[in-house]
Backbone as numpy.savetxt, mean C-alpha at the origin, in Angstrom:
# Nx Ny Nz CAx CAy CAz Cx Cy Cz
11.54 3.26 0.63 10.31 3.66 -0.03 9.14 2.77 0.42
9.43 1.49 0.66 8.38 0.56 1.08 7.83 0.95 2.46
8.70 1.42 3.33 8.25 1.83 4.66 7.40 3.10 4.56
7.77 4.02 3.68 6.97 5.23 3.48 5.58 4.88 2.94
5.52 3.96 1.99 4.22 3.54 1.45 3.39 2.86 2.53
4.03 2.11 3.40 3.31 1.46 4.51 2.74 2.51 5.46
3.53 3.54 5.75 3.03 4.62 6.62 1.85 5.35 5.99
1.88 5.55 4.69 0.74 6.19 4.01 -0.53 5.35 4.19
-0.39 4.04 4.04 -1.55 3.16 4.22 -2.08 3.19 5.64
-1.18 3.16 6.62 -1.61 3.18 8.01 -2.29 4.51 8.36
-1.76 5.63 7.86 -2.39 6.92 8.14 -3.78 6.99 7.51
-3.93 6.51 6.29 -5.24 6.51 5.64 -6.21 5.62 6.41
-5.73 4.45 6.86 -6.59 3.54 7.61 -7.06 4.16 8.92
-6.15 4.79 9.65 -6.52 5.40 10.93 -7.52 6.54 10.72
-7.29 7.37 9.72 -8.24 8.47 9.46 -9.61 7.94 9.03
-9.63 6.92 8.19 -10.91 6.34 7.79 -11.62 5.68 8.97
-10.85 5.06 9.85 -11.44 4.45 11.04 -12.02 5.51 11.96
-11.30 6.63 12.13 -11.83 7.73 12.94 -13.09 8.32 12.32
-13.15 8.38 11.01 -14.36 8.86 10.34 -15.52 7.90 10.56
-15.22 6.61 10.53 -16.26 5.60 10.64 -16.88 5.56 12.05
-16.05 5.68 13.06 -16.59 5.59 14.42 -16.95 6.95 15.00
-16.72 8.01 14.25 -17.04 9.38 14.66 -16.47 9.67 16.03
-15.16 9.55 16.14 -14.45 9.70 17.40 -14.47 11.15 17.88
-14.33 12.09 16.96 -14.36 13.51 17.29 -15.51 14.17 16.53
-16.75 14.08 17.02 -17.87 14.62 16.22 -17.80 16.13 16.02
-17.39 16.90 17.03 -17.32 18.36 16.87 -16.20 18.74 15.91
-15.07 18.09 16.06 -13.93 18.37 15.19 -14.23 17.93 13.75
-14.97 16.85 13.63 -15.31 16.35 12.30 -16.24 17.32 11.56
-17.16 17.94 12.27 -18.04 18.92 11.63 -17.25 20.16 11.20
-16.28 20.54 12.02 -15.49 21.73 11.71 -14.58 21.52 10.51
-13.99 20.34 10.42 -13.03 20.04 9.36 -13.50 18.86 8.50
-14.78 18.82 8.17 -15.33 17.64 7.49 -14.72 17.43 6.11
-14.46 18.50 5.38 -13.87 18.34 4.05 -12.45 17.78 4.16
-11.69 18.26 5.14 -10.33 17.75 5.33 -10.36 16.28 5.74
-11.28 15.94 6.66 -11.36 14.55 7.11 -11.75 13.61 5.98
-12.48 14.09 5.02 -12.90 13.23 3.91 -11.85 13.19 2.79
-11.12 14.28 2.60 -10.15 14.33 1.50 -8.78 13.75 1.84
-8.34 13.91 3.06 -6.99 13.48 3.42 -6.79 11.98 3.22
-7.71 11.10 3.66 -7.50 9.67 3.37 -7.46 9.37 1.88
-8.27 10.05 1.11 -8.25 9.83 -0.34 -6.94 10.28 -0.96
-6.42 11.40 -0.49 -5.13 11.89 -1.00 -4.01 10.93 -0.61
-4.04 10.43 0.63 -3.03 9.48 1.07 -3.08 8.20 0.24
-4.28 7.69 -0.02 -4.42 6.48 -0.82 -4.01 6.71 -2.27
-4.31 7.88 -2.80 -3.89 8.20 -4.17 -2.37 8.29 -4.25
-1.74 8.89 -3.24 -0.27 8.96 -3.22 0.33 7.56 -3.11
-0.26 6.70 -2.28 0.21 5.32 -2.16 0.10 4.59 -3.49
-1.02 4.78 -4.17 -1.25 4.13 -5.46 -0.23 4.59 -6.50
0.00 5.90 -6.58 0.95 6.42 -7.55 2.38 5.98 -7.23
2.74 5.95 -5.95 4.07 5.47 -5.59 4.26 4.00 -5.94
3.20 3.22 -5.80 3.30 1.81 -6.17 3.46 1.63 -7.68
2.79 2.46 -8.44 2.87 2.35 -9.89 4.26 2.74 -10.39
4.78 3.86 -9.89 6.02 4.39 -10.42 7.26 3.99 -9.63
7.12 3.12 -8.68 8.27 2.68 -7.89 9.12 1.70 -8.70
10.41 1.92 -8.68 11.33 1.07 -9.43 12.06 0.07 -8.54
11.77 0.09 -7.25 12.50 -0.80 -6.36 12.03 -2.24 -6.54
12.96 -3.14 -6.43 12.65 -4.55 -6.55 12.91 -5.20 -5.20
11.91 -5.85 -4.69 12.06 -6.51 -3.40 11.90 -8.01 -3.57
12.53 -8.72 -2.68 12.35 -10.17 -2.64 12.27 -10.56 -1.17
11.71 -11.72 -0.91 11.59 -12.17 0.46 12.97 -12.49 1.04
13.11 -12.23 2.31 14.35 -12.53 3.01 14.56 -14.05 3.04
15.79 -14.51 2.96 16.03 -15.95 3.03 15.68 -16.54 4.40
15.54 -15.70 5.41 15.21 -16.18 6.75 13.73 -16.44 6.95
12.90 -16.04 5.99 11.46 -16.16 6.13 11.01 -17.61 5.93
10.02 -18.00 6.71 9.48 -19.35 6.60 8.44 -19.42 5.49
8.20 -20.61 5.03 7.21 -20.82 3.97 5.81 -20.43 4.45
5.50 -20.68 5.71 4.18 -20.35 6.25 3.95 -18.83 6.26
5.00 -18.06 6.47 4.87 -16.60 6.44 4.60 -16.11 5.02
5.23 -16.74 4.04 4.96 -16.38 2.64 3.51 -16.67 2.29
3.00 -17.80 2.76 1.60 -18.14 2.52 0.68 -17.13 3.21
1.03 -16.73 4.44 0.25 -15.73 5.16 0.23 -14.40 4.41
1.38 -13.98 3.91 1.46 -12.73 3.16 0.58 -12.80 1.91
0.62 -13.92 1.22 -0.19 -14.09 0.01 -1.68 -14.05 0.34
-2.07 -14.73 1.40 -3.48 -14.74 1.80 -3.95 -13.37 2.25
-3.10 -12.66 2.99 -3.49 -11.32 3.45 -3.74 -10.37 2.29
-2.87 -10.42 1.29 -3.08 -9.54 0.14 -4.35 -9.92 -0.62
-4.61 -11.22 -0.76 -5.83 -11.65 -1.45 -7.08 -11.22 -0.69
-7.06 -11.38 0.63 -8.21 -10.97 1.44 -8.42 -9.47 1.35
-7.34 -8.70 1.41 -7.44 -7.24 1.32 -8.02 -6.82 -0.03
-7.53 -7.41 -1.10 -8.04 -7.06 -2.43 -9.51 -7.42 -2.58
-9.90 -8.57 -2.09 -11.31 -8.97 -2.18 -12.19 -8.05 -1.36
-11.75 -7.69 -0.14 -12.54 -6.80 0.71 -12.70 -5.42 0.07
-11.63 -4.91 -0.52 -11.72 -3.60 -1.16 -12.64 -3.64 -2.39
-12.53 -4.69 -3.19 -13.41 -4.81 -4.35 -14.87 -4.99 -3.95
-15.13 -5.81 -2.94 -16.51 -5.99 -2.47 -17.04 -4.68 -1.89
-16.21 -3.97 -1.13 -16.64 -2.68 -0.58 -16.95 -1.67 -1.67
-16.11 -1.62 -2.71 -16.38 -0.70 -3.82 -17.66 -1.09 -4.56
-17.86 -2.39 -4.75 -19.09 -2.86 -5.40 -20.31 -2.53 -4.56
-20.21 -2.72 -3.25 -21.32 -2.38 -2.36 -21.59 -0.88 -2.37
-20.51 -0.07 -2.46 -20.71 1.39 -2.53 -21.46 1.78 -3.80
-21.10 1.14 -4.90 -21.79 1.45 -6.17 -23.26 1.10 -6.11
-23.59 0.02 -5.42 -24.98 -0.42 -5.33 -25.70 0.13 -4.12
-25.03 0.96 -3.33 -25.60 1.57 -2.12 -26.10 0.51 -1.14
-25.35 -0.55 -1.00 -25.68 -1.61 -0.05 -25.04 -1.30 1.30
-25.60 -1.87 2.37 -25.01 -1.61 3.69 -23.65 -2.29 3.83
-22.89 -1.84 4.80 -21.56 -2.36 5.15 -20.49 -2.11 4.08
-20.74 -1.20 3.17 -19.75 -0.90 2.14 -18.52 -0.22 2.75
-18.75 0.78 3.59 -17.64 1.50 4.20 -16.84 0.58 5.12
-17.52 -0.33 5.81 -16.84 -1.28 6.68 -15.92 -2.20 5.88
-16.40 -2.67 4.72 -15.55 -3.51 3.85 -14.35 -2.74 3.34
-14.56 -1.50 2.93 -13.44 -0.70 2.42 -12.40 -0.41 3.50
-12.86 0.00 4.67 -11.93 0.31 5.75 -11.21 -0.95 6.22
-11.94 -2.05 6.33 -11.32 -3.32 6.72 -10.30 -3.79 5.69
-10.62 -3.64 4.42 -9.70 -4.02 3.37 -8.43 -3.18 3.37
-8.57 -1.89 3.63 -7.40 -1.02 3.70 -6.57 -1.35 4.93
-7.24 -1.72 6.03 -6.51 -2.13 7.23 -5.72 -3.41 7.01
-6.32 -4.38 6.33 -5.61 -5.63 6.03 -4.48 -5.37 5.05
-4.70 -4.48 4.10 -3.63 -4.11 3.16 -2.47 -3.43 3.89
-2.77 -2.59 4.88 -1.72 -1.96 5.67 -0.95 -3.00 6.48
-1.67 -3.99 7.02 -1.01 -5.07 7.75 -0.11 -5.88 6.82
-0.60 -6.17 5.60 0.19 -6.88 4.60 1.46 -6.10 4.26
1.31 -4.80 4.08 2.45 -3.97 3.72 3.47 -3.92 4.86
2.99 -3.92 6.10 3.90 -3.93 7.25 4.70 -5.22 7.32
4.03 -6.35 7.11 4.73 -7.63 7.13 5.72 -7.70 5.97
5.31 -7.22 4.81 6.20 -7.22 3.65 7.42 -6.33 3.88
7.20 -5.17 4.50 8.33 -4.27 4.78 9.29 -4.89 5.78
8.77 -5.69 6.69 9.63 -6.33 7.69 10.43 -7.48 7.10
9.82 -8.27 6.22 10.45 -9.51 5.75 10.95 -9.44 4.33
11.15 -8.27 3.78 11.67 -8.18 2.41 13.03 -7.50 2.42
13.79 -7.78 1.39 15.10 -7.15 1.22 15.14 -6.53 -0.17
15.95 -5.48 -0.29 16.08 -4.82 -1.59 16.95 -5.65 -2.50
16.51 -5.77 -3.72 17.26 -6.51 -4.73 18.09 -5.51 -5.53
19.36 -5.78 -5.68 20.24 -4.87 -6.39 20.15 -5.09 -7.90
20.18 -4.00 -8.65 20.17 -4.09 -10.10 21.58 -4.17 -10.68
22.57 -4.02 -9.84 23.95 -3.98 -10.31 24.41 -5.38 -10.71
24.96 -5.49 -11.90 25.51 -6.75 -12.38 26.92 -6.47 -12.89
27.96 -6.98 -12.21 29.32 -6.66 -12.62 29.73 -7.33 -13.94
28.94 -8.29 -14.41 29.28 -8.98 -15.66 28.93 -8.15 -16.89
28.10 -7.14 -16.71 27.70 -6.31 -17.85 28.68 -5.15 -17.98
29.22 -4.97 -19.16 30.16 -3.88 -19.41 29.38 -2.70 -19.97
29.64 -1.55 -19.40 28.93 -0.35 -19.84 29.67 0.25 -21.03
29.09 0.13 -22.22 29.68 0.67 -23.43 29.13 2.04 -23.78
28.33 2.60 -22.96 27.68 3.86 -23.29 28.40 5.07 -22.68
29.65 4.95 -22.34 30.34 6.06 -21.68 31.05 6.98 -22.67
30.94 6.78 -23.94 31.50 7.69 -24.94 32.95 7.45 -25.27
33.51 6.33 -24.87 34.90 6.04 -25.17 35.09 5.33 -26.51
34.03 5.12 -27.22 34.13 4.40 -28.49 34.76 5.32 -29.54
35.61 4.75 -30.36 36.25 5.53 -31.45 35.53 5.24 -32.75
35.34 6.28 -33.51 34.68 6.12 -34.80 35.71 5.79 -35.86
35.32 4.98 -36.83 36.23 4.61 -37.95 36.29 5.69 -38.99
């Protein structure tokens, strides 16, 4: 699931980057609504998957301390860039779209590093006895 969420972020980032640099101006005019809505839909799907995801990840034991610090800094930088970009958008200041796209790009990079260096944590605990299987006898 983490890799799927990372792919959603990368697709949204690439589409927003193509919108920003106007790589296909004729195609963009023809499908302008799609070009504007698809990144938003991808980001909304990423957000909802993050909220409702039940998977628990932890860092791999092979990871170095410096990589953990890098991951922490990347997420902080991405969050700050996205918040500053949203604030600039609200105030109609210049470079708002650049901050948002850059923040989403850094967030996609963070998610890629996290997907590479994380392992799934198991919820299974053999010490817990499952008493909910209906084998209990009533007095």
